[in-house]
N, CA, C and O atoms as a CHARMM CRD file, in Angstrom:
* protein
*
  364
    1    1 UNK  N   -185.11400 -49.38900  46.43700 PROA 1      0.00000
    2    1 UNK  CA  -183.93300 -50.21200  46.48000 PROA 1      0.00000
    3    1 UNK  C   -183.51000 -50.39300  47.93400 PROA 1      0.00000
    4    1 UNK  O   -183.64700 -49.48600  48.75500 PROA 1      0.00000
    5    2 UNK  N   -183.00900 -51.54700  48.22500 PROA 2      0.00000
    6    2 UNK  CA  -182.44900 -51.82800  49.54000 PROA 2      0.00000
    7    2 UNK  C   -180.96400 -52.07100  49.32800 PROA 2      0.00000
    8    2 UNK  O   -180.57300 -52.88800  48.49500 PROA 2      0.00000
    9    3 UNK  N   -180.14300 -51.36000  50.08200 PROA 3      0.00000
   10    3 UNK  CA  -178.69600 -51.53300  49.96600 PROA 3      0.00000
   11    3 UNK  C   -178.13500 -52.03900  51.28300 PROA 3      0.00000
   12    3 UNK  O   -178.67400 -51.75500  52.35300 PROA 3      0.00000
   13    4 UNK  N   -177.03700 -52.79900  51.19100 PROA 4      0.00000
   14    4 UNK  CA  -176.37700 -53.26800  52.40200 PROA 4      0.00000
   15    4 UNK  C   -175.40300 -52.18200  52.87600 PROA 4      0.00000
   16    4 UNK  O   -175.25900 -51.15800  52.20700 PROA 4      0.00000
   17    5 UNK  N   -174.73800 -52.38500  54.01100 PROA 5      0.00000
   18    5 UNK  CA  -173.84200 -51.35600  54.54300 PROA 5      0.00000
   19    5 UNK  C   -172.69200 -50.96400  53.59400 PROA 5      0.00000
   20    5 UNK  O   -172.11000 -49.89100  53.74900 PROA 5      0.00000
   21    6 UNK  N   -172.36600 -51.81000  52.63200 PROA 6      0.00000
   22    6 UNK  CA  -171.29300 -51.47100  51.68600 PROA 6      0.00000
   23    6 UNK  C   -171.81700 -50.67700  50.48700 PROA 6      0.00000
   24    6 UNK  O   -171.03000 -50.21000  49.66300 PROA 6      0.00000
   25    7 UNK  N   -173.13700 -50.52100  50.38500 PROA 7      0.00000
   26    7 UNK  CA  -173.72700 -49.80600  49.26200 PROA 7      0.00000
   27    7 UNK  C   -174.19700 -50.71100  48.13500 PROA 7      0.00000
   28    7 UNK  O   -174.70700 -50.22900  47.12400 PROA 7      0.00000
   29    8 UNK  N   -174.02900 -52.01900  48.30000 PROA 8      0.00000
   30    8 UNK  CA  -174.47100 -52.97300  47.28300 PROA 8      0.00000
   31    8 UNK  C   -175.99100 -53.13000  47.32500 PROA 8      0.00000
   32    8 UNK  O   -176.56900 -53.31000  48.39700 PROA 8      0.00000
   33    9 UNK  N   -176.64300 -53.06100  46.14500 PROA 9      0.00000
   34    9 UNK  CA  -178.09000 -53.25600  46.06400 PROA 9      0.00000
   35    9 UNK  C   -178.39900 -54.73100  46.30400 PROA 9      0.00000
   36    9 UNK  O   -177.89300 -55.60500  45.60000 PROA 9      0.00000
   37   10 UNK  N   -179.24100 -54.99400  47.31200 PROA 10     0.00000
   38   10 UNK  CA  -179.59500 -56.39000  47.61600 PROA 10     0.00000
   39   10 UNK  C   -181.06800 -56.68800  47.33900 PROA 10     0.00000
   40   10 UNK  O   -181.47900 -57.84700  47.38400 PROA 10     0.00000
   41   11 UNK  N   -181.86500 -55.66000  47.05500 PROA 11     0.00000
   42   11 UNK  CA  -183.26500 -55.87800  46.69900 PROA 11     0.00000
   43   11 UNK  C   -183.79300 -54.65100  45.97300 PROA 11     0.00000
   44   11 UNK  O   -183.42800 -53.51900  46.29000 PROA 11     0.00000
   45   12 UNK  N   -184.65700 -54.89300  44.99900 PROA 12     0.00000
   46   12 UNK  CA  -185.35300 -53.83100  44.29400 PROA 12     0.00000
   47   12 UNK  C   -186.83700 -54.13800  44.40400 PROA 12     0.00000
   48   12 UNK  O   -187.30300 -55.17700  43.93400 PROA 12     0.00000
   49   13 UNK  N   -187.57700 -53.22800  45.02800 PROA 13     0.00000
   50   13 UNK  CA  -188.96600 -53.53000  45.35800 PROA 13     0.00000
   51   13 UNK  C   -189.99100 -52.95000  44.39200 PROA 13     0.00000
   52   13 UNK  O   -191.17300 -53.27400  44.50700 PROA 13     0.00000
   53   14 UNK  N   -189.59300 -52.11400  43.45200 PROA 14     0.00000
   54   14 UNK  CA  -190.57100 -51.53900  42.54400 PROA 14     0.00000
   55   14 UNK  C   -189.92300 -50.92800  41.31600 PROA 14     0.00000
   56   14 UNK  O   -188.71900 -50.67400  41.29800 PROA 14     0.00000
   57   15 UNK  N   -190.72600 -50.69600  40.29200 PROA 15     0.00000
   58   15 UNK  CA  -190.27000 -50.11400  39.02700 PROA 15     0.00000
   59   15 UNK  C   -191.20400 -48.99900  38.60400 PROA 15     0.00000
   60   15 UNK  O   -192.29600 -48.84300  39.15100 PROA 15     0.00000
   61   16 UNK  N   -190.76100 -48.22300  37.62100 PROA 16     0.00000
   62   16 UNK  CA  -191.58500 -47.20600  36.98400 PROA 16     0.00000
   63   16 UNK  C   -191.80200 -47.64200  35.54700 PROA 16     0.00000
   64   16 UNK  O   -190.85300 -48.00600  34.85200 PROA 16     0.00000
   65   17 UNK  N   -193.06000 -47.60500  35.09700 PROA 17     0.00000
   66   17 UNK  CA  -193.37900 -48.07000  33.75200 PROA 17     0.00000
   67   17 UNK  C   -194.17400 -47.02300  32.97000 PROA 17     0.00000
   68   17 UNK  O   -195.10200 -47.36000  32.23500 PROA 17     0.00000
   69   18 UNK  N   -193.80700 -45.76400  33.13300 PROA 18     0.00000
   70   18 UNK  CA  -194.43500 -44.70400  32.35900 PROA 18     0.00000
   71   18 UNK  C   -195.70300 -44.14000  32.99400 PROA 18     0.00000
   72   18 UNK  O   -196.03200 -44.42400  34.14500 PROA 18     0.00000
   73   19 UNK  N   -196.39600 -43.33400  32.20100 PROA 19     0.00000
   74   19 UNK  CA  -197.61600 -42.66000  32.63500 PROA 19     0.00000
   75   19 UNK  C   -198.77000 -43.18500  31.78900 PROA 19     0.00000
   76   19 UNK  O   -198.64900 -43.28800  30.56800 PROA 19     0.00000
   77   20 UNK  N   -199.89000 -43.51600  32.43200 PROA 20     0.00000
   78   20 UNK  CA  -201.05300 -44.00100  31.68900 PROA 20     0.00000
   79   20 UNK  C   -201.70100 -42.85600  30.91700 PROA 20     0.00000
   80   20 UNK  O   -201.34300 -41.69200  31.10100 PROA 20     0.00000
   81   21 UNK  N   -202.64800 -43.19200  30.05800 PROA 21     0.00000
   82   21 UNK  CA  -203.33700 -42.20900  29.22100 PROA 21     0.00000
   83   21 UNK  C   -204.04700 -41.14100  30.04600 PROA 21     0.00000
   84   21 UNK  O   -204.19600 -40.00500  29.59600 PROA 21     0.00000
   85   22 UNK  N   -204.49100 -41.50300  31.26500 PROA 22     0.00000
   86   22 UNK  CA  -205.20500 -40.52800  32.09800 PROA 22     0.00000
   87   22 UNK  C   -204.28900 -39.74500  33.03200 PROA 22     0.00000
   88   22 UNK  O   -204.77600 -38.99600  33.87900 PROA 22     0.00000
   89   23 UNK  N   -202.96900 -39.90300  32.89600 PROA 23     0.00000
   90   23 UNK  CA  -202.02000 -39.14100  33.70000 PROA 23     0.00000
   91   23 UNK  C   -201.66500 -39.75700  35.03800 PROA 23     0.00000
   92   23 UNK  O   -201.22000 -39.05200  35.94400 PROA 23     0.00000
   93   24 UNK  N   -201.85600 -41.07300  35.17900 PROA 24     0.00000
   94   24 UNK  CA  -201.52100 -41.76700  36.42000 PROA 24     0.00000
   95   24 UNK  C   -200.18600 -42.49100  36.25700 PROA 24     0.00000
   96   24 UNK  O   -199.99600 -43.20900  35.27600 PROA 24     0.00000
   97   25 UNK  N   -199.24800 -42.31500  37.21100 PROA 25     0.00000
   98   25 UNK  CA  -197.98900 -43.05100  37.12700 PROA 25     0.00000
   99   25 UNK  C   -198.23700 -44.55900  37.20100 PROA 25     0.00000
  100   25 UNK  O   -199.05300 -45.02000  37.99900 PROA 25     0.00000
  101   26 UNK  N   -197.53900 -45.31500  36.37500 PROA 26     0.00000
  102   26 UNK  CA  -197.56300 -46.78000  36.45300 PROA 26     0.00000
  103   26 UNK  C   -196.33100 -47.18700  37.25000 PROA 26     0.00000
  104   26 UNK  O   -195.20500 -47.09700  36.76000 PROA 26     0.00000
  105   27 UNK  N   -196.54600 -47.62400  38.44500 PROA 27     0.00000
  106   27 UNK  CA  -195.42200 -47.98500  39.30700 PROA 27     0.00000
  107   27 UNK  C   -194.94800 -46.78100  40.10800 PROA 27     0.00000
  108   27 UNK  O   -195.75000 -45.93100  40.49400 PROA 27     0.00000
  109   28 UNK  N   -193.64100 -46.70900  40.35700 PROA 28     0.00000
  110   28 UNK  CA  -193.07800 -45.70500  41.25300 PROA 28     0.00000
  111   28 UNK  C   -192.40000 -44.57600  40.48300 PROA 28     0.00000
  112   28 UNK  O   -191.52300 -44.82300  39.65600 PROA 28     0.00000
  113   29 UNK  N   -192.80900 -43.33700  40.75700 PROA 29     0.00000
  114   29 UNK  CA  -192.19000 -42.14700  40.18800 PROA 29     0.00000
  115   29 UNK  C   -191.91000 -41.19100  41.33200 PROA 29     0.00000
  116   29 UNK  O   -192.83500 -40.59700  41.88700 PROA 29     0.00000
  117   30 UNK  N   -190.65700 -41.03800  41.68700 PROA 30     0.00000
  118   30 UNK  CA  -190.23800 -40.25000  42.84600 PROA 30     0.00000
  119   30 UNK  C   -190.96200 -40.70300  44.11300 PROA 30     0.00000
  120   30 UNK  O   -191.63400 -39.89300  44.75100 PROA 30     0.00000
  121   31 UNK  N   -190.84100 -41.99000  44.49500 PROA 31     0.00000
  122   31 UNK  CA  -191.50200 -42.44100  45.72600 PROA 31     0.00000
  123   31 UNK  C   -190.93300 -41.72000  46.94200 PROA 31     0.00000
  124   31 UNK  O   -189.75400 -41.36700  46.96900 PROA 31     0.00000
  125   32 UNK  N   -191.77500 -41.50600  47.94500 PROA 32     0.00000
  126   32 UNK  CA  -191.34200 -40.79500  49.14300 PROA 32     0.00000
  127   32 UNK  C   -191.33300 -41.73300  50.33900 PROA 32     0.00000
  128   32 UNK  O   -190.70800 -42.79200  50.27200 PROA 32     0.00000
  129   33 UNK  N   -192.00100 -41.38400  51.42300 PROA 33     0.00000
  130   33 UNK  CA  -191.93400 -42.15800  52.66400 PROA 33     0.00000
  131   33 UNK  C   -192.34600 -43.61000  52.45100 PROA 33     0.00000
  132   33 UNK  O   -193.06400 -43.92900  51.50400 PROA 33     0.00000
  133   34 UNK  N   -191.88700 -44.47400  53.33200 PROA 34     0.00000
  134   34 UNK  CA  -192.15000 -45.90500  53.19800 PROA 34     0.00000
  135   34 UNK  C   -192.68200 -46.51000  54.49100 PROA 34     0.00000
  136   34 UNK  O   -191.96900 -47.25800  55.16100 PROA 34     0.00000
  137   35 UNK  N   -193.92200 -46.19800  54.85000 PROA 35     0.00000
  138   35 UNK  CA  -194.47400 -46.83100  56.05700 PROA 35     0.00000
  139   35 UNK  C   -194.83200 -48.29500  55.79700 PROA 35     0.00000
  140   35 UNK  O   -195.25300 -48.65900  54.69900 PROA 35     0.00000
  141   36 UNK  N   -194.66000 -49.11300  56.81000 PROA 36     0.00000
  142   36 UNK  CA  -194.99400 -50.53300  56.73300 PROA 36     0.00000
  143   36 UNK  C   -196.41700 -50.75200  57.24100 PROA 36     0.00000
  144   36 UNK  O   -196.92200 -49.99400  58.07000 PROA 36     0.00000
  145   37 UNK  N   -197.05400 -51.81000  56.72400 PROA 37     0.00000
  146   37 UNK  CA  -198.35600 -52.20700  57.25600 PROA 37     0.00000
  147   37 UNK  C   -198.15400 -52.72300  58.67900 PROA 37     0.00000
  148   37 UNK  O   -197.03400 -53.04000  59.07800 PROA 37     0.00000
  149   38 UNK  N   -199.21900 -52.80100  59.42100 PROA 38     0.00000
  150   38 UNK  CA  -199.11100 -53.25600  60.81700 PROA 38     0.00000
  151   38 UNK  C   -198.52500 -54.65100  60.93300 PROA 38     0.00000
  152   38 UNK  O   -197.82100 -54.95500  61.89600 PROA 38     0.00000
  153   39 UNK  N   -198.81400 -55.50800  59.94800 PROA 39     0.00000
  154   39 UNK  CA  -198.28600 -56.87300  60.00000 PROA 39     0.00000
  155   39 UNK  C   -196.88600 -56.97400  59.38900 PROA 39     0.00000
  156   39 UNK  O   -196.28500 -58.04800  59.41100 PROA 39     0.00000
  157   40 UNK  N   -196.36100 -55.87600  58.84700 PROA 40     0.00000
  158   40 UNK  CA  -195.01000 -55.86200  58.28300 PROA 40     0.00000
  159   40 UNK  C   -194.87700 -56.51100  56.91400 PROA 40     0.00000
  160   40 UNK  O   -193.76400 -56.65700  56.40900 PROA 40     0.00000
  161   41 UNK  N   -195.99100 -56.90200  56.30300 PROA 41     0.00000
  162   41 UNK  CA  -195.93700 -57.60200  55.02000 PROA 41     0.00000
  163   41 UNK  C   -195.88100 -56.65900  53.81900 PROA 41     0.00000
  164   41 UNK  O   -195.46900 -57.06800  52.73300 PROA 41     0.00000
  165   42 UNK  N   -196.29300 -55.39600  54.00200 PROA 42     0.00000
  166   42 UNK  CA  -196.36400 -54.45200  52.88500 PROA 42     0.00000
  167   42 UNK  C   -195.68900 -53.13600  53.22800 PROA 42     0.00000
  168   42 UNK  O   -195.58200 -52.75100  54.39200 PROA 42     0.00000
  169   43 UNK  N   -195.24400 -52.46800  52.19600 PROA 43     0.00000
  170   43 UNK  CA  -194.73300 -51.10700  52.29500 PROA 43     0.00000
  171   43 UNK  C   -195.66600 -50.23900  51.45000 PROA 43     0.00000
  172   43 UNK  O   -196.00800 -50.60200  50.32500 PROA 43     0.00000
  173   44 UNK  N   -196.06900 -49.11000  51.98800 PROA 44     0.00000
  174   44 UNK  CA  -196.90000 -48.15900  51.24900 PROA 44     0.00000
  175   44 UNK  C   -196.04600 -46.93600  50.92300 PROA 44     0.00000
  176   44 UNK  O   -195.40500 -46.37400  51.81000 PROA 44     0.00000
  177   45 UNK  N   -196.03600 -46.52700  49.66900 PROA 45     0.00000
  178   45 UNK  CA  -195.25200 -45.35900  49.30100 PROA 45     0.00000
  179   45 UNK  C   -195.99200 -44.49700  48.29400 PROA 45     0.00000
  180   45 UNK  O   -196.40600 -44.98400  47.24300 PROA 45     0.00000
  181   46 UNK  N   -196.16200 -43.21700  48.60900 PROA 46     0.00000
  182   46 UNK  CA  -196.79800 -42.32400  47.64700 PROA 46     0.00000
  183   46 UNK  C   -195.82500 -41.94100  46.53600 PROA 46     0.00000
  184   46 UNK  O   -194.61300 -41.88500  46.74900 PROA 46     0.00000
  185   47 UNK  N   -196.36700 -41.67900  45.35600 PROA 47     0.00000
  186   47 UNK  CA  -195.57500 -41.12100  44.27000 PROA 47     0.00000
  187   47 UNK  C   -195.58500 -39.60600  44.43200 PROA 47     0.00000
  188   47 UNK  O   -196.61600 -38.96300  44.23200 PROA 47     0.00000
  189   48 UNK  N   -194.44600 -39.03900  44.79300 PROA 48     0.00000
  190   48 UNK  CA  -194.32800 -37.59100  44.97100 PROA 48     0.00000
  191   48 UNK  C   -194.57600 -36.90000  43.62800 PROA 48     0.00000
  192   48 UNK  O   -195.41000 -35.99800  43.54700 PROA 48     0.00000
  193   49 UNK  N   -193.86800 -37.30700  42.58000 PROA 49     0.00000
  194   49 UNK  CA  -194.12200 -36.92200  41.19100 PROA 49     0.00000
  195   49 UNK  C   -194.40700 -35.44300  40.98100 PROA 49     0.00000
  196   49 UNK  O   -195.32900 -35.08900  40.24700 PROA 49     0.00000
  197   50 UNK  N   -193.63100 -34.58000  41.61400 PROA 50     0.00000
  198   50 UNK  CA  -193.76900 -33.13800  41.44100 PROA 50     0.00000
  199   50 UNK  C   -192.56500 -32.63800  40.65600 PROA 50     0.00000
  200   50 UNK  O   -191.44100 -33.08200  40.88900 PROA 50     0.00000
  201   51 UNK  N   -192.79600 -31.72000  39.73300 PROA 51     0.00000
  202   51 UNK  CA  -191.70800 -31.16800  38.92600 PROA 51     0.00000
  203   51 UNK  C   -190.88100 -30.22100  39.79600 PROA 51     0.00000
  204   51 UNK  O   -191.19300 -29.03600  39.91500 PROA 51     0.00000
  205   52 UNK  N   -189.82800 -30.76000  40.39900 PROA 52     0.00000
  206   52 UNK  CA  -189.04100 -30.02500  41.37900 PROA 52     0.00000
  207   52 UNK  C   -188.34500 -28.77600  40.83000 PROA 52     0.00000
  208   52 UNK  O   -188.20000 -27.80900  41.57800 PROA 52     0.00000
  209   53 UNK  N   -187.90600 -28.74300  39.56200 PROA 53     0.00000
  210   53 UNK  CA  -187.30800 -27.49300  39.08800 PROA 53     0.00000
  211   53 UNK  C   -188.26300 -26.30100  39.20100 PROA 53     0.00000
  212   53 UNK  O   -187.82500 -25.18000  39.45900 PROA 53     0.00000
  213   54 UNK  N   -189.54200 -26.53400  39.01500 PROA 54     0.00000
  214   54 UNK  CA  -190.52600 -25.46400  39.10000 PROA 54     0.00000
  215   54 UNK  C   -190.86200 -25.12800  40.55600 PROA 54     0.00000
  216   54 UNK  O   -190.88400 -23.95700  40.93300 PROA 54     0.00000
  217   55 UNK  N   -191.12100 -26.14800  41.36800 PROA 55     0.00000
  218   55 UNK  CA  -191.61100 -25.92000  42.72400 PROA 55     0.00000
  219   55 UNK  C   -190.50800 -25.66300  43.74600 PROA 55     0.00000
  220   55 UNK  O   -190.74200 -24.96600  44.73400 PROA 55     0.00000
  221   56 UNK  N   -189.32800 -26.20100  43.53400 PROA 56     0.00000
  222   56 UNK  CA  -188.27900 -26.07800  44.55300 PROA 56     0.00000
  223   56 UNK  C   -186.99000 -25.46700  44.01400 PROA 56     0.00000
  224   56 UNK  O   -186.01000 -25.34400  44.74900 PROA 56     0.00000
  225   57 UNK  N   -186.98100 -25.08400  42.74700 PROA 57     0.00000
  226   57 UNK  CA  -185.77200 -24.49900  42.17800 PROA 57     0.00000
  227   57 UNK  C   -184.63400 -25.49000  42.01600 PROA 57     0.00000
  228   57 UNK  O   -183.48600 -25.09600  41.81200 PROA 57     0.00000
  229   58 UNK  N   -184.94900 -26.78200  42.10800 PROA 58     0.00000
  230   58 UNK  CA  -183.91900 -27.82100  41.96800 PROA 58     0.00000
  231   58 UNK  C   -183.59800 -28.03100  40.48900 PROA 58     0.00000
  232   58 UNK  O   -184.37900 -27.66100  39.61200 PROA 58     0.00000
  233   59 UNK  N   -182.45000 -28.62300  40.23200 PROA 59     0.00000
  234   59 UNK  CA  -182.10700 -28.95800  38.85200 PROA 59     0.00000
  235   59 UNK  C   -182.93500 -30.15600  38.39900 PROA 59     0.00000
  236   59 UNK  O   -183.29200 -31.02000  39.20100 PROA 59     0.00000
  237   60 UNK  N   -183.23000 -30.19300  37.12100 PROA 60     0.00000
  238   60 UNK  CA  -184.01100 -31.30600  36.57000 PROA 60     0.00000
  239   60 UNK  C   -183.21500 -32.59700  36.66100 PROA 60     0.00000
  240   60 UNK  O   -182.00200 -32.61300  36.45000 PROA 60     0.00000
  241   61 UNK  N   -183.91400 -33.67300  36.97800 PROA 61     0.00000
  242   61 UNK  CA  -183.29100 -34.99300  36.98800 PROA 61     0.00000
  243   61 UNK  C   -183.76000 -35.75000  35.75400 PROA 61     0.00000
  244   61 UNK  O   -184.56300 -35.23800  34.97400 PROA 61     0.00000
  245   62 UNK  N   -183.27000 -36.94700  35.58100 PROA 62     0.00000
  246   62 UNK  CA  -183.63200 -37.74900  34.41400 PROA 62     0.00000
  247   62 UNK  C   -185.12700 -38.06900  34.37700 PROA 62     0.00000
  248   62 UNK  O   -185.68600 -38.27100  33.29900 PROA 62     0.00000
  249   63 UNK  N   -185.78400 -38.11700  35.54800 PROA 63     0.00000
  250   63 UNK  CA  -187.21000 -38.43400  35.61100 PROA 63     0.00000
  251   63 UNK  C   -188.11100 -37.20200  35.63900 PROA 63     0.00000
  252   63 UNK  O   -189.33400 -37.34300  35.63600 PROA 63     0.00000
  253   64 UNK  N   -187.54200 -36.00500  35.66500 PROA 64     0.00000
  254   64 UNK  CA  -188.35400 -34.79600  35.81600 PROA 64     0.00000
  255   64 UNK  C   -189.38800 -34.62400  34.71400 PROA 64     0.00000
  256   64 UNK  O   -190.51300 -34.20900  34.99100 PROA 64     0.00000
  257   65 UNK  N   -189.03600 -34.93100  33.48100 PROA 65     0.00000
  258   65 UNK  CA  -189.99200 -34.75000  32.37200 PROA 65     0.00000
  259   65 UNK  C   -191.25300 -35.59300  32.56900 PROA 65     0.00000
  260   65 UNK  O   -192.34000 -35.17500  32.17100 PROA 65     0.00000
  261   66 UNK  N   -191.12100 -36.76300  33.17400 PROA 66     0.00000
  262   66 UNK  CA  -192.29700 -37.61200  33.42700 PROA 66     0.00000
  263   66 UNK  C   -193.27100 -36.91500  34.37000 PROA 66     0.00000
  264   66 UNK  O   -194.48500 -37.03600  34.21000 PROA 66     0.00000
  265   67 UNK  N   -192.74500 -36.18700  35.34800 PROA 67     0.00000
  266   67 UNK  CA  -193.62400 -35.56500  36.34900 PROA 67     0.00000
  267   67 UNK  C   -194.54800 -34.52100  35.73400 PROA 67     0.00000
  268   67 UNK  O   -195.62100 -34.25600  36.27600 PROA 67     0.00000
  269   68 UNK  N   -194.15300 -33.92400  34.61100 PROA 68     0.00000
  270   68 UNK  CA  -195.00000 -32.93000  33.94600 PROA 68     0.00000
  271   68 UNK  C   -196.26500 -33.54900  33.36300 PROA 68     0.00000
  272   68 UNK  O   -197.22600 -32.83400  33.07800 PROA 68     0.00000
  273   69 UNK  N   -196.28100 -34.86500  33.18400 PROA 69     0.00000
  274   69 UNK  CA  -197.43200 -35.55800  32.60700 PROA 69     0.00000
  275   69 UNK  C   -198.40600 -36.08800  33.65700 PROA 69     0.00000
  276   69 UNK  O   -199.49100 -36.55400  33.31000 PROA 69     0.00000
  277   70 UNK  N   -198.03500 -36.02300  34.93400 PROA 70     0.00000
  278   70 UNK  CA  -198.85400 -36.59700  36.00200 PROA 70     0.00000
  279   70 UNK  C   -200.05900 -35.71500  36.29300 PROA 70     0.00000
  280   70 UNK  O   -199.92300 -34.51200  36.51700 PROA 70     0.00000
  281   71 UNK  N   -201.23200 -36.32300  36.28600 PROA 71     0.00000
  282   71 UNK  CA  -202.48600 -35.63700  36.63200 PROA 71     0.00000
  283   71 UNK  C   -203.14900 -36.27000  37.84900 PROA 71     0.00000
  284   71 UNK  O   -203.96900 -35.63300  38.50900 PROA 71     0.00000
  285   72 UNK  N   -202.80100 -37.51600  38.15000 PROA 72     0.00000
  286   72 UNK  CA  -203.36700 -38.23400  39.29100 PROA 72     0.00000
  287   72 UNK  C   -202.22000 -38.80600  40.11900 PROA 72     0.00000
  288   72 UNK  O   -201.31700 -39.44400  39.57900 PROA 72     0.00000
  289   73 UNK  N   -202.25800 -38.58000  41.41000 PROA 73     0.00000
  290   73 UNK  CA  -201.20700 -39.07500  42.29000 PROA 73     0.00000
  291   73 UNK  C   -201.66200 -40.37100  42.94400 PROA 73     0.00000
  292   73 UNK  O   -202.85300 -40.56800  43.18500 PROA 73     0.00000
  293   74 UNK  N   -200.72700 -41.23800  43.22700 PROA 74     0.00000
  294   74 UNK  CA  -201.05800 -42.57400  43.71000 PROA 74     0.00000
  295   74 UNK  C   -200.24800 -42.94700  44.94500 PROA 74     0.00000
  296   74 UNK  O   -199.25400 -42.30400  45.27900 PROA 74     0.00000
  297   75 UNK  N   -200.69800 -43.99400  45.60500 PROA 75     0.00000
  298   75 UNK  CA  -199.95300 -44.65900  46.66900 PROA 75     0.00000
  299   75 UNK  C   -199.80100 -46.10700  46.23800 PROA 75     0.00000
  300   75 UNK  O   -200.78400 -46.77300  45.91600 PROA 75     0.00000
  301   76 UNK  N   -198.57100 -46.58800  46.23400 PROA 76     0.00000
  302   76 UNK  CA  -198.30900 -47.97300  45.83100 PROA 76     0.00000
  303   76 UNK  C   -198.14600 -48.86000  47.05500 PROA 76     0.00000
  304   76 UNK  O   -197.58900 -48.44600  48.07200 PROA 76     0.00000
  305   77 UNK  N   -198.64300 -50.09100  46.93900 PROA 77     0.00000
  306   77 UNK  CA  -198.45900 -51.09500  47.98400 PROA 77     0.00000
  307   77 UNK  C   -197.53500 -52.16200  47.42400 PROA 77     0.00000
  308   77 UNK  O   -197.82600 -52.78000  46.40100 PROA 77     0.00000
  309   78 UNK  N   -196.42000 -52.36900  48.10600 PROA 78     0.00000
  310   78 UNK  CA  -195.40900 -53.33900  47.67000 PROA 78     0.00000
  311   78 UNK  C   -195.23500 -54.39900  48.73900 PROA 78     0.00000
  312   78 UNK  O   -195.31500 -54.10600  49.93200 PROA 78     0.00000
  313   79 UNK  N   -194.99900 -55.62400  48.31600 PROA 79     0.00000
  314   79 UNK  CA  -194.63400 -56.66000  49.28200 PROA 79     0.00000
  315   79 UNK  C   -193.29500 -56.30000  49.90000 PROA 79     0.00000
  316   79 UNK  O   -192.36300 -55.92700  49.18800 PROA 79     0.00000
  317   80 UNK  N   -193.19500 -56.40700  51.19400 PROA 80     0.00000
  318   80 UNK  CA  -191.97100 -56.04900  51.91000 PROA 80     0.00000
  319   80 UNK  C   -191.01300 -57.23300  51.94100 PROA 80     0.00000
  320   80 UNK  O   -190.75600 -57.80400  53.00100 PROA 80     0.00000
  321   81 UNK  N   -190.49300 -57.59200  50.78800 PROA 81     0.00000
  322   81 UNK  CA  -189.53700 -58.70400  50.69100 PROA 81     0.00000
  323   81 UNK  C   -188.13200 -58.14400  50.82600 PROA 81     0.00000
  324   81 UNK  O   -187.39700 -58.03300  49.84500 PROA 81     0.00000
  325   82 UNK  N   -187.77000 -57.79400  52.04900 PROA 82     0.00000
  326   82 UNK  CA  -186.46500 -57.19700  52.30400 PROA 82     0.00000
  327   82 UNK  C   -185.55900 -58.27300  52.89100 PROA 82     0.00000
  328   82 UNK  O   -185.81900 -58.77300  53.98500 PROA 82     0.00000
  329   83 UNK  N   -184.50100 -58.63000  52.17500 PROA 83     0.00000
  330   83 UNK  CA  -183.59800 -59.66800  52.68400 PROA 83     0.00000
  331   83 UNK  C   -182.78500 -59.15000  53.85700 PROA 83     0.00000
  332   83 UNK  O   -182.56600 -57.94600  53.98300 PROA 83     0.00000
  333   84 UNK  N   -182.33500 -60.06100  54.71800 PROA 84     0.00000
  334   84 UNK  CA  -181.47800 -59.63900  55.82100 PROA 84     0.00000
  335   84 UNK  C   -180.16500 -59.07900  55.27600 PROA 84     0.00000
  336   84 UNK  O   -179.69200 -59.49700  54.21900 PROA 84     0.00000
  337   85 UNK  N   -179.58700 -58.13800  56.00100 PROA 85     0.00000
  338   85 UNK  CA  -178.34000 -57.51800  55.57200 PROA 85     0.00000
  339   85 UNK  C   -177.13200 -58.38800  55.85000 PROA 85     0.00000
  340   85 UNK  O   -176.07600 -58.18700  55.25000 PROA 85     0.00000
  341   86 UNK  N   -177.26500 -59.34600  56.74300 PROA 86     0.00000
  342   86 UNK  CA  -176.13000 -60.18500  57.10500 PROA 86     0.00000
  343   86 UNK  C   -175.32600 -59.53700  58.22600 PROA 86     0.00000
  344   86 UNK  O   -175.56800 -58.38400  58.58100 PROA 86     0.00000
  345   87 UNK  N   -174.40300 -60.25400  58.76400 PROA 87     0.00000
  346   87 UNK  CA  -173.59900 -59.70700  59.84700 PROA 87     0.00000
  347   87 UNK  C   -174.09700 -60.18500  61.20200 PROA 87     0.00000
  348   87 UNK  O   -175.12200 -60.85800  61.30200 PROA 87     0.00000
  349   88 UNK  N   -173.36200 -59.83000  62.22700 PROA 88     0.00000
  350   88 UNK  CA  -173.63700 -60.32100  63.57100 PROA 88     0.00000
  351   88 UNK  C   -174.81400 -59.60900  64.24900 PROA 88     0.00000
  352   88 UNK  O   -175.40100 -60.16000  65.18000 PROA 88     0.00000
  353   89 UNK  N   -175.17600 -58.38500  63.79800 PROA 89     0.00000
  354   89 UNK  CA  -176.22400 -57.62700  64.45700 PROA 89     0.00000
  355   89 UNK  C   -177.62300 -57.98300  63.98800 PROA 89     0.00000
  356   89 UNK  O   -178.59200 -57.56700  64.62300 PROA 89     0.00000
  357   90 UNK  N   -177.77300 -58.74000  62.89800 PROA 90     0.00000
  358   90 UNK  CA  -179.10000 -59.08400  62.37000 PROA 90     0.00000
  359   90 UNK  C   -179.72300 -60.21500  63.16300 PROA 90     0.00000
  360   90 UNK  O   -179.05600 -61.18200  63.52900 PROA 90     0.00000
  361   91 UNK  N   -181.02400 -60.07700  63.42300 PROA 91     0.00000
  362   91 UNK  CA  -181.75300 -61.13100  64.13100 PROA 91     0.00000
  363   91 UNK  C   -182.87000 -61.64000  63.28600 PROA 91     0.00000
  364   91 UNK  O   -183.60400 -62.53400  63.70700 PROA 91     0.00000
């Protein structure tokens, strides 16, 4: 998600659509870092998809149960369609 300075969502770049039969996330499940391609057209983000209550002692979130089904980890490539935030500082 991309939010403007007021916290309003101005773009959503990916979704999660469950786990495939072989244990691969479909879409984004706990995405982490977001490096851009050299040309700036794509964002690459790995699916962290680790059951944090077990590994980090964190409380379970709404998506935690999905992470228990993951057997294959992925990196997603998304088009970097990020709208300008607006305001005087944007170029």
